[in-house]
N, C-alpha and C positions, 0 to 999 in steps of 0.2 A: 210649356214650350221646351223643345228638345235641347236647345243650347244652354238651358239652365240645369241640365242634369249633372254637369260637372262644373261646380262653382269654385273658382280659383281662390277668391278671397272674400271675406265678409263685406268689405266696402264695395267691391266691384258688383257683386250680386245685388246689393240693396239699391244702388243707383240705377242699375239696368232695369230692375223690376218696377221701380217707381215711374221711370220714364215711359215704360211700355203700358202699364196698367192705368196709371193716373187715378187709382182708386184709394182704398184704405191704406194709410201709411203707418198705422200703429203697429209697433213691433210686439210679437208675442213674448211671453216670459221665457227665459232660457231654461232648458232642462237641467237636471242635476246629474253630473256624471258620477255614478255610484261606485263602479268597480272597473278596473282594467287589469287584465291578466294575459298570460301566454299559454297556449296549449303546447306542452313540452313535446308531444309526439309530432306535431306538424309545424310548429313555429308560428302559427296564426295568432294574431292578437284578438282577444275577446273583450268586448265592451258591454257594460250594462249601465242604463241611466234611468232616472225617474222623471216623469213629466213635470213641467214647470208650473202647471196650474191654469194655463190659458185654455179657454174652451174652443177657440178657433185654431186648431193645429192640424195641418194636413200632411206634413212630412218632416223628416229630420235629416240634417246634413252632418256627416262625420268628417272631422278635419284632423290632420296631423299638424302639430303645433311646434314650431321651431323658431327661436329668436323673436318671440312675440309676433310671429306671423303665422296665420292659419292657411294650410293648403288642403283644399277639399279632396277627400278620399272617395266618397260616394254619397248619394242621396237616397233615402228610404222613403218611398211614396206611400206611406201608411201612417195614419194618426195613432195607430196602436203599437208602432215599433218601439221597443224598449231595450233592444240589444242588437249587436252587430259583430260579425266575425270578419276581420280584415285578412283575407287570404294572401294579399300581397304585402303584408307588413314586413318591415325591416327589423322587427323585434328579435329575430334570430341572430342579428348581427350587432345590435346596439339597443340602448334604451330609447323607446319611442314615447313621445308625449301626445296625448289626444285631447280634443275638446269636441263638443257637440252643440249644434244650434237647432232650434225649432223653426219651422216655416208655416205660415198660416195660408188660408185659402186665397188670399190676395197676393201670395208669394212674398210677404214681408218676412225677413229673417230676424230672428231674435238675437240679442247679444250672445256672445259665446259663453258656454258653460264653464264651470271650474275645470282645471286641467288635472289629469292624472297620468302617471308615467308607468311604463312596464318595468319590471325588474330584469336587469340584464346580467347574466352570469358569464364569467370568464374562468376557464380551468387550464392550468399549466401543468404539463407532465414533467415533474422534477425527477428525471431518471437517475441523477447523481445520488439522490437521497432516498429513492424508492418511495415517492409520495406524489400526491396530486394536490396542488395549491389552488383553492377556489376563492374568488373575490366577486362581489356583485354590487350593483347600485342600490341605493336605499329605497325602501318602500315607504311612501308617504300618502296617507289617506286619513284625514281627520274624522271622517264619518265612520270609518272602520279601522281603528288603530290596531296595530299588531303588537303582540307581546314577545315575539321571537321569530326565528327562522328555522324551518325544517330542511334538513339535507336529505335528498332522495337519491338513491343509488340503484342502478341496474348493472348486473355483471353478465356479459355474454348474452345480451338480449332477454334476460330473465325479467319478470315484472319488477318494477321499481319498488323499493322498500325504504322506509325511513331509517337513515343511517345514524342520524344524530340531530341535536338541536343546539342553537346558540342564542344568546340574548339578542333583543332587537337592536341593541347598541353595537353589535358586532356585524361586520360586513365581510368576513372571511372565515375560511374553514380549511383545515389541512387533513387530508385523508392519508394516513400513514400505512406503511407495510402492504402495499398492493402486490398482486400476483403479476410477475413479468409476462409479457406477450399476451395480455388479456384485454378484451374490450370492456371499457367502462363508460356508462352514460350517467350524467348527473344533472339535477336541477334543484332549484331552491324555491321554497314556498314561504311567503309571509304567513304567520300563524296567529290565530287568536284562540286560545284554549287548544282544543284538538282539531279545530276547523282550519281549512286553507282559505286565505283571503285573496292572494295573488301569487301565481306561480311564475317562475322565470322561464326563459328559453332553456333548451336542453343542450348540454355540451357532451360530445362523445369523443373518445380517444382510445388508442391502444397503448397500454403501458409499456415502459421501456424494456428493452431486451438485453441491457448491459449486465449480464450475469457475472457476479464476482467469482473468483476461484473457490472451489469447494475446500481447498487446502493450500497453504503456503508454508514452506519450511525453510528456515535458515540453516542450511546443511553444514557449512564449514567456514572457517576463517583461515587465512594464510598471511603471515607477515613476510613481506618481501619488498626489497628496494625502498625501505622507509615508508611503506604504506601497508594498509590492511585490505585484503581482497576478500569479499564476502560472496560465497557461492550459495545460491538458493535454488529450490525447485518448487513447482506449482502445478496446479491442475491445468493441463494443456487445453482442455475443452472450454475454458473460460473465454468470455468475450474481452477480457482485459489482459493486456500483455505489456503493461507499463508498471514498473516497480521502483521502490526507493527503500533505503534503509534509514533507521533511526539509531543514533549512537548516544550512549550515556556513559559517563565516566564517574565512578564513585557513587556512593549511596545517595548523596544529596545533589548530584548533578542533574541537569535538565537534558531532555532528548533533543538532539541536533539532527536535522533532516539532511539527507543527501539529495543531489539532483536526480530527477527521474531517469531511469534507464530502461530500454526495451529488452524484454525477455524473448527467448526463441525456443519453441518446441518443448516448453516445460522447464527450461533452465534459464537462470538469470545470474549475471556476474557483475558486481558493483565494487569499484575501487574507492577507498577512502584514504586520500593522501594527507588529510589534515589531522588524523588521529595520532595520538602519542603512542608509539609502539612499545614504549617502555612501561606503560601502564595497562592494567586490565580494563578493557572497554566492553560494554554490553551492547550487542547489536540485535535488532529485530527487523524483519523484512515485511513489507506490506505492498499489496497491489494498490494502484492509484486509479480511481475512477475518472471519468471524462471531465468531472468538475474539480479534480484535484484532491478529492477526499480519500483518506486511507481506508481500505477494506481488506478483509482476510489477513489480519496481522498475525505473524508467526510467533512461535515461542522464541525466547531470546537465546543467543549464543555469544560466547566470549572469544577474544583472541587469547592465545597461549603466550604467556611471558615466561621465558626460561632463564634460570640463573645457574651458573656453574662456578665452583670454587674448589681449591685443593686443601686436603687435610693430609699432610705427609705425602705419601705416594698415591693417595686415593683422590680421584676426581669425583665430586659430589654434584649431582644435578637435582634441581627442584623446579616444579612447574605447577600450573593450575589446571583444573578440569574445565574445558571450554563449554561443557553442557551443564547449566546451573542445576538441573533436577534429574539428570540421567547419569548412570554409570558409563564409563568409557574404557576403551582399550588403547594403550599407548605403545609406540615404537620409538626407540632411540637410534639416532643416526650420527655417525662420527665421520669427520673429514680430516685426514692427517696430511693432506697435500694433494692427493688426487681427488676423484669424485667421492661423494658421501657413500657410506656403507652402513646398512642396517645391522646394528650389533645387539639389539634386544627387541623382542616383539611380544605383543599381547600382555603387556604389563597392566595391572589394575591399580598400582600405587602411583603416586606423583613424586616419588623420590627414588633415585637410582645411583649406584656407585660402581666404579671400576678402578683397578690398579693400573696406572699408566705404564708400569714396567712390562705389562703383558703385551703391549703394542709399541714399545719404545722404538723398535727397529723400523717401524713403518712411518715414523714422523719425519716428514721432509721439509718442515718449516718450523718456525719458532713458536707456533701455537696450534692448538687442536680446536676445530669448530664442531659444535654439537647443535643438533636440532631434534625436536620431538614432534611426532605426528600423532593424531588421535582420531578415532571414529567412535560413534556410539556403540555400546556393547551389543545392541540389537540391530546394527546396521546391516543391510544386505550386501552381498559381494559387489565390489565395484563402486561403493559409495565414496564420494570425494572426502578426503581426509583433511582435518585441520592441521595446519603446520605452524609451529612456534617461531618466535624470533630466534635468531642465532645467538649462541653463547660461546665465547672464546675462552680457552684456558691456555695461558702462556706457560708452556712446560719448561721447567728448569733444565739447563744443559748439564745433566748429571752423568757421571761415569762410575759404574760399579764393577769392581774386579774381585773375583773370589780368590781365596788363598789356598784352596785345595780342591781336587776333584778325583773321581774314581772311574778311570777308563776300563771297566771290566765287562762292558757289553750288555749290561742289564737294562739299558735304556734310561737310566737315571744318572745324571751328573757325569755323563761319559765324555764330554768335551769341555775344553777350557777356552773362554773368550770373554773379553770385556762386554758388559751390558751397558748400552747407551740409552739415554732418554731422548735421543734425537738422531737424525740421519746426518753423518758427518759429510763435509764437503770433500776432504781428503782423509785417507786412513792408511796407516802402516802399523801392523802388529807382528812382533817377532818373539820367538822363544829360543833360549840357549841352554846348554848344559853348563856345569860349573867351570868347564875349561874354555867356555866362550864359543863352542861349536854351535853354529846355527842349526836348529832342529826343525823350525816351522816359520813360515813367513806368508802373510796375506795382506792384500789391500782391499779385500771385500769385508766390510764390517758385518758381523754376525757369523762369519765362518770361524769355527773353533778348531783348536789343536786336539787330536785324539790320543795324545800320550805316546806316540810312536815315532820312530826314526826309520824312514825307508820301509815302512810297513811292519817293523819289528817293535813289539811292546817294550817300553823302557821300564827299568826297575823303579820301585818306590823311592821317593826322596825329593829334594828341593831342586827347582829349576828356575832360571832367570827369564824375565820377560821385559820388553820395552813397547811403548805405545806412543805413536805420534799422529795427531789428527788436527783437522781444522773444523771448528764448530760452525753452525749456521750463522752465528753472530759475527764470524770472521776471525775469532780468536784461535790461536794455535796452542794446542795442549800437548805436553810431553810428560810421560810418566814411565816408571819402571818399578819392578818389585819381584817377589818370588812366589812360586806356586808349588804346592807339594802334591805329588802323586801318591794316592793311598791305595793299598790292595787289601 
């Protein structure tokens, strides 16, 4: 009868058939569900069973079995049916459990067979780590026990090949190092020896396209306003444009991470206000993947710590190379009151000296400020330079007055004037002859007497001078003495 072609439950069908036929009510023996598998290409569930041994069997009913309840899938009206393909199976979306029952010529339904479940595979595209993580449900069949699982892989629709195997106790596999922007299809098969017992559904996906930068460089550090600014460059064609620095202080220190910062057009600038600018810190730059993992880590770079001290009239500067394994070229900058001036360039050493008497007239404050900049020796033009911390030298307010000069026009020692290690606030310098006649007077420090009176050279001999000035410290200095003209 047609209404029995779709039997919803074992109980319903048995009662209905007994009431209609009123004949033989002996149930046939149940079949043995032998194997359940999934066709990876279609997602169809494939069932195989063995007859239960009853001689009066006219058909078989296939059920999906959930929460101890059987839901009829189809009826096969043949006593010789021993397999079935469920084209509407949900096995491509989840693990499905099946049972089978036999039905005799009197339409008596046997008890349900043993249950078997399909293996269901899930595959997660872990783009952050460039891998595919596979997990699946357990294969369980006491009649055909498995000794492991085979992992089958197809790349860009090529035939699937065995990628690897895992023990039967394992229900996961990680496919490492995939190719970005590539189609991968995978399935799992329960194995016994070299044979496949039950295959899972197939999972297909396109691998991640988050390409890391081909290169990342920590170009420079600059110490300014009690912080260290790290400037970096990176491959602008990358899919990643978020970066952070790691800082390490001392050989035994640990790496400290900065907050992520967005790059722009191949350049990234990160400020570290927690770094101790008086210590040499090591920095490295890395791109940050979408899951927060560091990729494309740069070679390290240091901040420059500059020290300055005086030895007599010499100013001595010392500093460190910011590039741990590369030679560098250095420039020295001096600020005497106005803007900084580059006073030495393309130095390869990390020590430099100068005599502050050579620039004493330029000093407009009580101290001189030095900085050092550096670029890699092989750096292209326009490369951002490292900039050191500032080092100050408090110059002594010294006054030097010679006792003789030779105003003969040879360009050497032709004028006479006090030499100051500072710029005075007020200045008055006078020269007299022995009779007290004023020969020269100026309020412009650095302007010297040429040994003449009204344009006429004066004879060799001793002359008197007086000096009155106010130092930058506010102190007033008065001095006098003699100077000899030599011919």
